[in-house]
All heavy atoms as a GROMACS GRO file, in nm:
protein
  571
    1MET      N    1   8.771  10.516   9.277
    1MET     CA    2   8.672  10.621   9.279
    1MET      C    3   8.674  10.697   9.412
    1MET      O    4   8.655  10.815   9.414
    1MET     CB    5   8.532  10.561   9.257
    1MET     CG    6   8.499  10.537   9.112
    1MET     SD    7   8.461  10.691   9.040
    1MET     CE    8   8.335  10.662   8.930
    2ALA      N    9   8.697  10.628   9.522
    2ALA     CA   10   8.695  10.692   9.653
    2ALA      C   11   8.809  10.792   9.667
    2ALA      O   12   8.791  10.900   9.724
    2ALA     CB   13   8.702  10.588   9.762
    3VAL      N   14   8.926  10.758   9.613
    3VAL     CA   15   9.040  10.850   9.620
    3VAL      C   16   9.012  10.974   9.539
    3VAL      O   17   9.044  11.086   9.580
    3VAL     CB   18   9.169  10.779   9.572
    3VAL    CG1   19   9.284  10.876   9.567
    3VAL    CG2   20   9.200  10.662   9.661
    4ARG      N   21   8.950  10.957   9.425
    4ARG     CA   22   8.918  11.072   9.339
    4ARG      C   23   8.819  11.164   9.411
    4ARG      O   24   8.831  11.287   9.402
    4ARG     CB   25   8.860  11.023   9.207
    4ARG     CG   26   8.840  11.135   9.107
    4ARG     CD   27   8.789  11.084   8.974
    4ARG     NE   28   8.892  11.001   8.913
    4ARG     CZ   29   8.872  10.928   8.804
    4ARG    NH1   30   8.755  10.927   8.746
    4ARG    NH2   31   8.970  10.857   8.753
    5ASP      N   32   8.724  11.107   9.481
    5ASP     CA   33   8.626  11.189   9.554
    5ASP      C   34   8.692  11.264   9.669
    5ASP      O   35   8.656  11.378   9.697
    5ASP     CB   36   8.513  11.100   9.608
    5ASP     CG   37   8.428  11.041   9.497
    5ASP    OD1   38   8.429  11.098   9.386
    5ASP    OD2   39   8.364  10.937   9.521
    6VAL      N   40   8.787  11.201   9.735
    6VAL     CA   41   8.855  11.266   9.847
    6VAL      C   42   8.940  11.382   9.798
    6VAL      O   43   8.945  11.489   9.858
    6VAL     CB   44   8.942  11.164   9.924
    6VAL    CG1   45   9.033  11.233  10.022
    6VAL    CG2   46   8.854  11.063   9.994
    7LEU      N   47   9.009  11.365   9.685
    7LEU     CA   48   9.100  11.468   9.634
    7LEU      C   49   9.031  11.576   9.552
    7LEU      O   50   9.094  11.672   9.511
    7LEU     CB   51   9.209  11.402   9.549
    7LEU     CG   52   9.304  11.308   9.622
    7LEU    CD1   53   9.401  11.245   9.525
    7LEU    CD2   54   9.379  11.382   9.731
    8THR      N   55   8.900  11.566   9.531
    8THR     CA   56   8.830  11.660   9.444
    8THR      C   57   8.831  11.802   9.498
    8THR      O   58   8.860  11.896   9.426
    8THR     CB   59   8.683  11.614   9.422
    8THR    OG1   60   8.685  11.485   9.363
    8THR    CG2   61   8.608  11.709   9.333
    9GLY      N   62   8.808  11.821   9.625
    9GLY     CA   63   8.797  11.956   9.679
    9GLY      C   64   8.927  12.017   9.724
    9GLY      O   65   8.930  12.132   9.769
   10LEU      N   66   9.036  11.946   9.711
   10LEU     CA   67   9.164  11.996   9.762
   10LEU      C   68   9.234  12.083   9.658
   10LEU      O   69   9.216  12.067   9.537
   10LEU     CB   70   9.254  11.877   9.798
   10LEU     CG   71   9.203  11.788   9.910
   10LEU    CD1   72   9.296  11.669   9.929
   10LEU    CD2   73   9.190  11.865  10.039
   11PRO      N   74   9.320  12.174   9.703
   11PRO     CA   75   9.395  12.258   9.608
   11PRO      C   76   9.495  12.175   9.527
   11PRO      O   77   9.532  12.063   9.565
   11PRO     CB   78   9.470  12.357   9.698
   11PRO     CG   79   9.420  12.336   9.836
   11PRO     CD   80   9.344  12.211   9.840
   12TRP      N   81   9.542  12.232   9.416
   12TRP     CA   82   9.631  12.159   9.325
   12TRP      C   83   9.762  12.122   9.391
   12TRP      O   84   9.818  12.016   9.365
   12TRP     CB   85   9.658  12.241   9.198
   12TRP     CG   86   9.738  12.366   9.225
   12TRP    CD1   87   9.690  12.488   9.256
   12TRP    CD2   88   9.880  12.376   9.227
   12TRP    NE1   89   9.792  12.576   9.277
   12TRP    CE2   90   9.911  12.510   9.259
   12TRP    CE3   91   9.984  12.287   9.205
   12TRP    CZ2   92  10.041  12.554   9.270
   12TRP    CZ3   93  10.114  12.333   9.215
   12TRP    CH2   94  10.142  12.466   9.247
   13TRP      N   95   9.813  12.207   9.479
   13TRP     CA   96   9.944  12.180   9.539
   13TRP      C   97   9.940  12.062   9.635
   13TRP      O   98  10.041  11.997   9.657
   13TRP     CB   99  10.000  12.306   9.607
   13TRP     CG  100   9.914  12.360   9.718
   13TRP    CD1  101   9.816  12.452   9.708
   13TRP    CD2  102   9.920  12.322   9.856
   13TRP    NE1  103   9.758  12.476   9.830
   13TRP    CE2  104   9.821  12.397   9.923
   13TRP    CE3  105   9.998  12.234   9.929
   13TRP    CZ2  106   9.799  12.385  10.060
   13TRP    CZ3  107   9.976  12.222  10.065
   13TRP    CH2  108   9.878  12.297  10.129
   14VAL      N  109   9.822  12.033   9.690
   14VAL     CA  110   9.811  11.916   9.777
   14VAL      C  111   9.818  11.789   9.693
   14VAL      O  112   9.886  11.692   9.728
   14VAL     CB  113   9.679  11.921   9.858
   14VAL    CG1  114   9.657  11.792   9.934
   14VAL    CG2  115   9.679  12.039   9.952
   15LYS      N  116   9.748  11.791   9.578
   15LYS     CA  117   9.744  11.674   9.490
   15LYS      C  118   9.879  11.647   9.424
   15LYS      O  119   9.920  11.532   9.412
   15LYS     CB  120   9.639  11.692   9.382
   15LYS     CG  121   9.497  11.690   9.431
   15LYS     CD  122   9.402  11.695   9.315
   15LYS     CE  123   9.317  11.820   9.323
   15LYS     NZ  124   9.218  11.829   9.218
   16TRP      N  125   9.945  11.752   9.380
   16TRP     CA  126  10.065  11.735   9.297
   16TRP      C  127  10.197  11.754   9.371
   16TRP      O  128  10.302  11.720   9.317
   16TRP     CB  129  10.059  11.830   9.178
   16TRP     CG  130   9.941  11.799   9.091
   16TRP    CD1  131   9.826  11.871   9.082
   16TRP    CD2  132   9.925  11.686   9.006
   16TRP    NE1  133   9.740  11.810   8.995
   16TRP    CE2  134   9.798  11.697   8.946
   16TRP    CE3  135  10.006  11.577   8.973
   16TRP    CZ2  136   9.750  11.602   8.857
   16TRP    CZ3  137   9.958  11.484   8.883
   16TRP    CH2  138   9.832  11.496   8.826
   17ILE      N  139  10.195  11.807   9.491
   17ILE     CA  140  10.320  11.828   9.565
   17ILE      C  141  10.318  11.755   9.700
   17ILE      O  142  10.407  11.674   9.729
   17ILE     CB  143  10.347  11.980   9.586
   17ILE    CG1  144  10.368  12.047   9.451
   17ILE    CG2  145  10.468  12.000   9.676
   17ILE    CD1  146  10.381  12.197   9.458
   18ALA      N  147  10.217  11.780   9.782
   18ALA     CA  148  10.216  11.726   9.918
   18ALA      C  149  10.200  11.574   9.920
   18ALA      O  150  10.273  11.505   9.991
   18ALA     CB  151  10.105  11.792  10.000
   19VAL      N  152  10.107  11.520   9.843
   19VAL     CA  153  10.084  11.376   9.843
   19VAL      C  154  10.206  11.300   9.789
   19VAL      O  155  10.250  11.203   9.852
   19VAL     CB  156   9.954  11.341   9.767
   19VAL    CG1  157   9.938  11.191   9.751
   19VAL    CG2  158   9.833  11.400   9.839
   20PRO      N  159  10.264  11.340   9.674
   20PRO     CA  160  10.386  11.268   9.630
   20PRO      C  161  10.502  11.278   9.728
   20PRO      O  162  10.578  11.182   9.744
   20PRO     CB  163  10.420  11.335   9.497
   20PRO     CG  164  10.292  11.390   9.447
   20PRO     CD  165  10.217  11.432   9.570
   21VAL      N  166  10.518  11.392   9.796
   21VAL     CA  167  10.625  11.405   9.895
   21VAL      C  168  10.601  11.310  10.011
   21VAL      O  169  10.695  11.244  10.059
   21VAL     CB  170  10.637  11.552   9.943
   21VAL    CG1  171  10.722  11.562  10.068
   21VAL    CG2  172  10.694  11.638   9.832
   22ILE      N  173  10.477  11.299  10.056
   22ILE     CA  174  10.446  11.206  10.165
   22ILE      C  175  10.474  11.062  10.122
   22ILE      O  176  10.529  10.982  10.198
   22ILE     CB  177  10.300  11.224  10.211
   22ILE    CG1  178  10.285  11.360  10.280
   22ILE    CG2  179  10.257  11.112  10.305
   22ILE    CD1  180  10.142  11.398  10.310
   23VAL      N  181  10.435  11.027  10.000
   23VAL     CA  182  10.461  10.892   9.949
   23VAL      C  183  10.610  10.865   9.943
   23VAL      O  184  10.657  10.756   9.981
   23VAL     CB  185  10.395  10.873   9.810
   23VAL    CG1  186  10.441  10.744   9.745
   23VAL    CG2  187  10.244  10.874   9.823
   24LEU      N  188  10.689  10.962   9.896
   24LEU     CA  189  10.834  10.944   9.891
   24LEU      C  190  10.896  10.930  10.030
   24LEU      O  191  10.990  10.853  10.049
   24LEU     CB  192  10.900  11.059   9.815
   24LEU     CG  193  10.884  11.056   9.664
   24LEU    CD1  194  10.944  11.182   9.603
   24LEU    CD2  195  10.948  10.932   9.606
   25VAL      N  196  10.844  11.004  10.126
   25VAL     CA  197  10.897  10.994  10.262
   25VAL      C  198  10.865  10.857  10.321
   25VAL      O  199  10.950  10.793  10.383
   25VAL     CB  200  10.841  11.107  10.352
   25VAL    CG1  201  10.869  11.081  10.498
   25VAL    CG2  202  10.898  11.240  10.310
   26VAL      N  203  10.743  10.810  10.299
   26VAL     CA  204  10.702  10.682  10.358
   26VAL      C  205  10.770  10.565  10.288
   26VAL      O  206  10.822  10.474  10.352
   26VAL     CB  207  10.548  10.667  10.353
   26VAL    CG1  208  10.506  10.527  10.394
   26VAL    CG2  209  10.483  10.771  10.442
   27PHE      N  210  10.771  10.566  10.153
   27PHE     CA  211  10.824  10.452  10.077
   27PHE      C  212  10.961  10.480  10.015
   27PHE      O  213  11.005  10.405   9.929
   27PHE     CB  214  10.726  10.414   9.966
   27PHE     CG  215  10.596  10.360  10.017
   27PHE    CD1  216  10.481  10.437  10.011
   27PHE    CD2  217  10.589  10.234  10.073
   27PHE    CE1  218  10.360  10.388  10.058
   27PHE    CE2  219  10.468  10.184  10.120
   27PHE     CZ  220  10.355  10.262  10.113
   28GLY      N  221  11.028  10.585  10.056
   28GLY     CA  222  11.156  10.623   9.996
   28GLY      C  223  11.263  10.516  10.010
   28GLY      O  224  11.337  10.488   9.915
   29GLY      N  225  11.272  10.455  10.127
   29GLY     CA  226  11.372  10.349  10.148
   29GLY      C  227  11.346  10.229  10.060
   29GLY      O  228  11.438  10.171  10.003
   30LEU      N  229  11.221  10.191  10.047
   30LEU     CA  230  11.184  10.078   9.962
   30LEU      C  231  11.214  10.108   9.816
   30LEU      O  232  11.270  10.023   9.744
   30LEU     CB  233  11.036  10.045   9.980
   30LEU     CG  234  10.980   9.934   9.892
   30LEU    CD1  235  11.043   9.801   9.931
   30LEU    CD2  236  10.830   9.927   9.905
   31ILE      N  237  11.178  10.228   9.772
   31ILE     CA  238  11.205  10.267   9.632
   31ILE      C  239  11.355  10.268   9.605
   31ILE      O  240  11.401  10.218   9.503
   31ILE     CB  241  11.142  10.404   9.603
   31ILE    CG1  242  10.989  10.393   9.610
   31ILE    CG2  243  11.185  10.457   9.468
   31ILE    CD1  244  10.917  10.526   9.607
   32THR      N  245  11.433  10.321   9.697
   32THR     CA  246  11.579  10.325   9.681
   32THR      C  247  11.637  10.185   9.676
   32THR      O  248  11.725  10.156   9.595
   32THR     CB  249  11.642  10.405   9.797
   32THR    OG1  250  11.582  10.533   9.802
   32THR    CG2  251  11.791  10.417   9.779
   33THR      N  252  11.588  10.096   9.761
   33THR     CA  253  11.637   9.958   9.763
   33THR      C  254  11.607   9.887   9.632
   33THR      O  255  11.693   9.821   9.575
   33THR     CB  256  11.573   9.881   9.880
   33THR    OG1  257  11.604   9.949  10.001
   33THR    CG2  258  11.624   9.739   9.886
   34VAL      N  259  11.485   9.903   9.582
   34VAL     CA  260  11.447   9.838   9.456
   34VAL      C  261  11.531   9.891   9.340
   34VAL      O  262  11.581   9.814   9.258
   34VAL     CB  263  11.296   9.857   9.430
   34VAL    CG1  264  11.259   9.815   9.289
   34VAL    CG2  265  11.216   9.779   9.531
   35ILE      N  266  11.550  10.022   9.335
   35ILE     CA  267  11.630  10.081   9.227
   35ILE      C  268  11.775  10.035   9.235
   35ILE      O  269  11.836  10.003   9.132
   35ILE     CB  270  11.619  10.235   9.230
   35ILE    CG1  271  11.478  10.277   9.187
   35ILE    CG2  272  11.723  10.300   9.141
   35ILE    CD1  273  11.451  10.425   9.201
   36SER      N  274  11.831  10.029   9.355
   36SER     CA  275  11.970   9.985   9.367
   36SER      C  276  11.986   9.838   9.330
   36SER      O  277  12.086   9.799   9.270
   36SER     CB  278  12.023  10.011   9.508
   36SER     OG  279  11.954   9.931   9.601
   37ILE      N  280  11.887   9.754   9.364
   37ILE     CA  281  11.894   9.613   9.325
   37ILE      C  282  11.888   9.600   9.173
   37ILE      O  283  11.965   9.524   9.113
   37ILE     CB  284  11.780   9.533   9.393
   37ILE    CG1  285  11.809   9.518   9.541
   37ILE    CG2  286  11.762   9.397   9.328
   37ILE    CD1  287  11.695   9.459   9.620
   38VAL      N  288  11.799   9.674   9.109
   38VAL     CA  289  11.787   9.667   8.962
   38VAL      C  290  11.914   9.715   8.896
   38VAL      O  291  11.965   9.652   8.801
   38VAL     CB  292  11.664   9.749   8.915
   38VAL    CG1  293  11.664   9.767   8.765
   38VAL    CG2  294  11.536   9.681   8.960
   39ILE      N  295  11.971   9.826   8.942
   39ILE     CA  296  12.094   9.878   8.883
   39ILE      C  297  12.210   9.781   8.907
   39ILE      O  298  12.292   9.757   8.818
   39ILE     CB  299  12.125  10.018   8.938
   39ILE    CG1  300  12.024  10.118   8.883
   39ILE    CG2  301  12.267  10.062   8.903
   39ILE    CD1  302  12.035  10.256   8.941
   40GLY      N  303  12.216   9.721   9.026
   40GLY     CA  304  12.320   9.622   9.054
   40GLY      C  305  12.310   9.501   8.963
   40GLY      O  306  12.411   9.450   8.913
   41LEU      N  307  12.188   9.452   8.941
   41LEU     CA  308  12.170   9.338   8.852
   41LEU      C  309  12.208   9.372   8.708
   41LEU      O  310  12.271   9.292   8.638
   41LEU     CB  311  12.025   9.288   8.858
   41LEU     CG  312  11.987   9.210   8.983
   41LEU    CD1  313  11.838   9.180   8.982
   41LEU    CD2  314  12.067   9.082   8.993
   42LEU      N  315  12.170   9.491   8.662
   42LEU     CA  316  12.207   9.532   8.527
   42LEU      C  317  12.358   9.542   8.512
   42LEU      O  318  12.415   9.503   8.409
   42LEU     CB  319  12.141   9.666   8.492
   42LEU     CG  320  11.992   9.662   8.465
   42LEU    CD1  321  11.937   9.803   8.444
   42LEU    CD2  322  11.960   9.575   8.345
   43PHE      N  323  12.426   9.594   8.614
   43PHE     CA  324  12.571   9.604   8.610
   43PHE      C  325  12.635   9.466   8.603
   43PHE      O  326  12.727   9.443   8.526
   43PHE     CB  327  12.622   9.681   8.732
   43PHE     CG  328  12.770   9.697   8.735
   43PHE    CD1  329  12.832   9.785   8.648
   43PHE    CD2  330  12.848   9.626   8.824
   43PHE    CE1  331  12.970   9.801   8.649
   43PHE    CE2  332  12.985   9.641   8.827
   43PHE     CZ  333  13.046   9.729   8.740
   44LYS      N  334  12.583   9.372   8.682
   44LYS     CA  335  12.637   9.236   8.679
   44LYS      C  336  12.611   9.168   8.545
   44LYS      O  337  12.696   9.094   8.495
   44LYS     CB  338  12.578   9.154   8.793
   44LYS     CG  339  12.632   9.196   8.928
   44LYS     CD  340  12.572   9.115   9.040
   44LYS     CE  341  12.628   9.166   9.173
   44LYS     NZ  342  12.576   9.092   9.286
   45VAL      N  343  12.497   9.194   8.485
   45VAL     CA  344  12.468   9.138   8.352
   45VAL      C  345  12.565   9.196   8.250
   45VAL      O  346  12.616   9.123   8.163
   45VAL     CB  347  12.321   9.164   8.313
   45VAL    CG1  348  12.296   9.138   8.166
   45VAL    CG2  349  12.229   9.079   8.397
   46LEU      N  350  12.593   9.325   8.257
   46LEU     CA  351  12.689   9.386   8.164
   46LEU      C  352  12.828   9.327   8.182
   46LEU      O  353  12.899   9.300   8.084
   46LEU     CB  354  12.693   9.538   8.183
   46LEU     CG  355  12.576   9.616   8.125
   46LEU    CD1  356  12.586   9.762   8.165
   46LEU    CD2  357  12.572   9.602   7.975
   47ILE      N  358  12.870   9.307   8.306
   47ILE     CA  359  13.000   9.245   8.333
   47ILE      C  360  13.004   9.104   8.276
   47ILE      O  361  13.102   9.064   8.212
   47ILE     CB  362  13.029   9.243   8.485
   47ILE    CG1  363  13.046   9.384   8.537
   47ILE    CG2  364  13.151   9.159   8.517
   47ILE    CD1  365  13.170   9.454   8.491
   48LEU      N  366  12.897   9.027   8.295
   48LEU     CA  367  12.890   8.891   8.243
   48LEU      C  368  12.900   8.890   8.091
   48LEU      O  369  12.974   8.810   8.033
   48LEU     CB  370  12.760   8.823   8.288
   48LEU     CG  371  12.735   8.683   8.233
   48LEU    CD1  372  12.836   8.586   8.291
   48LEU    CD2  373  12.594   8.639   8.263
   49VAL      N  374  12.826   8.978   8.025
   49VAL     CA  375  12.829   8.984   7.879
   49VAL      C  376  12.968   9.022   7.830
   49VAL      O  377  13.018   8.963   7.734
   49VAL     CB  378  12.722   9.084   7.828
   49VAL    CG1  379  12.741   9.116   7.681
   49VAL    CG2  380  12.583   9.028   7.852
   50ALA      N  381  13.033   9.117   7.897
   50ALA     CA  382  13.168   9.157   7.856
   50ALA      C  383  13.267   9.043   7.874
   50ALA      O  384  13.352   9.019   7.787
   50ALA     CB  385  13.211   9.280   7.936
   51LEU      N  386  13.258   8.972   7.986
   51LEU     CA  387  13.352   8.861   8.010
   51LEU      C  388  13.330   8.746   7.913
   51LEU      O  389  13.427   8.691   7.859
   51LEU     CB  390  13.339   8.812   8.155
   51LEU     CG  391  13.393   8.906   8.262
   51LEU    CD1  392  13.359   8.854   8.400
   51LEU    CD2  393  13.542   8.926   8.246
   52VAL      N  394  13.205   8.710   7.888
   52VAL     CA  395  13.178   8.602   7.794
   52VAL      C  396  13.218   8.643   7.653
   52VAL      O  397  13.277   8.564   7.578
   52VAL     CB  398  13.029   8.561   7.800
   52VAL    CG1  399  12.992   8.467   7.686
   52VAL    CG2  400  12.998   8.495   7.933
   53GLY      N  401  13.190   8.766   7.615
   53GLY     CA  402  13.231   8.815   7.484
   53GLY      C  403  13.382   8.815   7.468
   53GLY      O  404  13.436   8.777   7.364
   54GLY      N  405  13.454   8.856   7.573
   54GLY     CA  406  13.600   8.854   7.568
   54GLY      C  407  13.654   8.713   7.558
   54GLY      O  408  13.750   8.687   7.485
   55LEU      N  409  13.593   8.622   7.632
   55LEU     CA  410  13.635   8.482   7.625
   55LEU      C  411  13.613   8.424   7.486
   55LEU      O  412  13.702   8.357   7.431
   55LEU     CB  413  13.559   8.399   7.729
   55LEU     CG  414  13.590   8.249   7.732
   55LEU    CD1  415  13.733   8.226   7.776
   55LEU    CD2  416  13.492   8.178   7.822
   56VAL      N  417  13.497   8.450   7.427
   56VAL     CA  418  13.469   8.401   7.291
   56VAL      C  419  13.568   8.461   7.192
   56VAL      O  420  13.621   8.391   7.104
   56VAL     CB  421  13.324   8.433   7.252
   56VAL    CG1  422  13.300   8.410   7.103
   56VAL    CG2  423  13.228   8.351   7.335
   57TYR      N  424  13.600   8.589   7.207
   57TYR     CA  425  13.695   8.654   7.117
   57TYR      C  426  13.834   8.591   7.129
   57TYR      O  427  13.898   8.561   7.029
   57TYR     CB  428  13.702   8.804   7.150
   57TYR     CG  429  13.808   8.877   7.071
   57TYR    CD1  430  13.787   8.912   6.939
   57TYR    CD2  431  13.930   8.912   7.130
   57TYR    CE1  432  13.883   8.979   6.866
   57TYR    CE2  433  14.027   8.978   7.058
   57TYR     CZ  434  14.004   9.012   6.926
   57TYR     OH  435  14.100   9.077   6.854
   58VAL      N  436  13.880   8.569   7.253
   58VAL     CA  437  14.013   8.511   7.274
   58VAL      C  438  14.018   8.368   7.220
   58VAL      O  439  14.115   8.329   7.154
   58VAL     CB  440  14.051   8.516   7.424
   58VAL    CG1  441  14.172   8.430   7.454
   58VAL    CG2  442  14.075   8.659   7.468
   59VAL      N  443  13.914   8.288   7.245
   59VAL     CA  444  13.914   8.150   7.197
   59VAL      C  445  13.912   8.146   7.046
   59VAL      O  446  13.985   8.069   6.984
   59VAL     CB  447  13.794   8.073   7.258
   59VAL    CG1  448  13.774   7.940   7.188
   59VAL    CG2  449  13.816   8.053   7.407
   60ARG      N  450  13.832   8.229   6.983
   60ARG     CA  451  13.828   8.231   6.836
   60ARG      C  452  13.961   8.280   6.778
   60ARG      O  453  14.007   8.229   6.677
   60ARG     CB  454  13.714   8.320   6.786
   60ARG     CG  455  13.580   8.255   6.803
   60ARG     CD  456  13.473   8.332   6.733
   60ARG     NE  457  13.345   8.264   6.747
   60ARG     CZ  458  13.233   8.305   6.694
   60ARG    NH1  459  13.232   8.416   6.623
   60ARG    NH2  460  13.122   8.237   6.711
   61LYS      N  461  14.022   8.378   6.842
   61LYS     CA  462  14.151   8.428   6.795
   61LYS      C  463  14.256   8.317   6.808
   61LYS      O  464  14.338   8.298   6.718
   61LYS     CB  465  14.190   8.549   6.880
   61LYS     CG  466  14.303   8.628   6.826
   61LYS     CD  467  14.255   8.712   6.711
   61LYS     CE  468  14.355   8.822   6.686
   61LYS     NZ  469  14.328   8.892   6.563
   62PHE      N  470  14.256   8.245   6.920
   62PHE     CA  471  14.350   8.137   6.942
   62PHE      C  472  14.326   8.023   6.843
   62PHE      O  473  14.420   7.968   6.787
   62PHE     CB  474  14.339   8.085   7.085
   62PHE     CG  475  14.430   7.969   7.115
   62PHE    CD1  476  14.566   7.988   7.130
   62PHE    CD2  477  14.378   7.841   7.125
   62PHE    CE1  478  14.650   7.880   7.156
   62PHE    CE2  479  14.460   7.733   7.151
   62PHE     CZ  480  14.597   7.753   7.166
   63MET      N  481  14.201   7.989   6.820
   63MET     CA  482  14.168   7.880   6.728
   63MET      C  483  14.205   7.916   6.585
   63MET      O  484  14.252   7.832   6.509
   63MET     CB  485  14.018   7.846   6.736
   63MET     CG  486  13.976   7.788   6.870
   63MET     SD  487  14.059   7.636   6.913
   63MET     CE  488  13.976   7.524   6.806
   64SER      N  489  14.186   8.042   6.546
   64SER     CA  490  14.220   8.080   6.410
   64SER      C  491  14.372   8.084   6.390
   64SER      O  492  14.422   8.049   6.285
   64SER     CB  493  14.159   8.216   6.375
   64SER     OG  494  14.222   8.318   6.449
   65SER      N  495  14.446   8.122   6.493
   65SER     CA  496  14.592   8.124   6.480
   65SER      C  497  14.648   7.982   6.484
   65SER      O  498  14.746   7.952   6.418
   65SER     CB  499  14.655   8.210   6.590
   65SER     OG  500  14.638   8.148   6.716
   66SER      N  501  14.585   7.894   6.559
   66SER     CA  502  14.636   7.757   6.565
   66SER      C  503  14.592   7.678   6.443
   66SER      O  504  14.659   7.583   6.404
   66SER     CB  505  14.589   7.687   6.692
   66SER     OG  506  14.449   7.667   6.688
   67SER      N  507  14.482   7.715   6.379
   67SER     CA  508  14.439   7.641   6.260
   67SER      C  509  14.524   7.680   6.140
   67SER      O  510  14.533   7.603   6.045
   67SER     CB  511  14.291   7.668   6.232
   67SER     OG  512  14.272   7.802   6.194
   68SER      N  513  14.587   7.797   6.144
   68SER     CA  514  14.674   7.835   6.032
   68SER      C  515  14.806   7.756   6.037
   68SER      O  516  14.867   7.732   5.934
   68SER     CB  517  14.701   7.986   6.036
   68SER     OG  518  14.772   8.020   6.154
   69SER      N  519  14.848   7.715   6.156
   69SER     CA  520  14.966   7.630   6.167
   69SER      C  521  14.923   7.486   6.143
   69SER      O  522  14.806   7.454   6.127
   69SER     CB  523  15.034   7.645   6.304
   69SER     OG  524  14.946   7.602   6.404
   70SER      N  525  15.018   7.396   6.144
   70SER     CA  526  14.984   7.256   6.116
   70SER      C  527  14.904   7.198   6.232
   70SER      O  528  14.926   7.229   6.348
   70SER     CB  529  15.111   7.175   6.093
   70SER     OG  530  15.184   7.165   6.211
   71ARG      N  531  14.815   7.107   6.202
   71ARG     CA  532  14.732   7.045   6.304
   71ARG      C  533  14.802   6.922   6.363
   71ARG      O  534  14.750   6.861   6.454
   71ARG     CB  535  14.596   7.005   6.246
   71ARG     CG  536  14.514   7.127   6.213
   71ARG     CD  537  14.376   7.086   6.178
   71ARG     NE  538  14.292   7.206   6.182
   71ARG     CZ  539  14.178   7.214   6.245
   71ARG    NH1  540  14.130   7.109   6.306
   71ARG    NH2  541  14.109   7.323   6.245
   72ASP      N  542  14.915   6.886   6.313
   72ASP     CA  543  14.985   6.771   6.366
   72ASP      C  544  15.057   6.801   6.496
   72ASP      O  545  15.109   6.710   6.561
   72ASP     CB  546  15.088   6.720   6.262
   72ASP     CG  547  15.020   6.668   6.138
   72ASP    OD1  548  14.902   6.626   6.149
   72ASP    OD2  549  15.083   6.669   6.031
   73ASP      N  550  15.060   6.929   6.537
   73ASP     CA  551  15.126   6.967   6.660
   73ASP      C  552  15.055   6.908   6.781
   73ASP      O  553  15.116   6.886   6.884
   73ASP     CB  554  15.131   7.120   6.675
   73ASP     CG  555  15.221   7.182   6.569
   73ASP    OD1  556  15.301   7.106   6.509
   73ASP    OD2  557  15.209   7.304   6.546
   74TRP      N  558  14.927   6.880   6.772
   74TRP     CA  559  14.851   6.827   6.885
   74TRP      C  560  14.878   6.682   6.893
   74TRP      O  561  14.855   6.606   6.968
   74TRP     CB  562  14.703   6.857   6.868
   74TRP     CG  563  14.676   7.004   6.876
   74TRP    CD1  564  14.666   7.089   6.772
   74TRP    CD2  565  14.659   7.082   6.993
   74TRP    NE1  566  14.643   7.214   6.815
   74TRP    CE2  567  14.638   7.216   6.951
   74TRP    CE3  568  14.661   7.054   7.129
   74TRP    CZ2  569  14.618   7.318   7.040
   74TRP    CZ3  570  14.641   7.159   7.217
   74TRP    CH2  571  14.620   7.288   7.172
   0.00000   0.00000   0.00000
């Protein structure tokens, strides 16, 4: 409520342009760090999913080709 009372008499450009710019200047480094950490984690998760998926595909392909041949080879 106190913030709303403070911003009541100010022009629109202060509320919608000046205050967000000040917030970005003050917390810009923190916001950038958090976004880069999240994007880095998502990229690593995608790499992990691709590698595990590829491994499962290769193992299933190998198992299906070896099951078509005789099992006495082992």
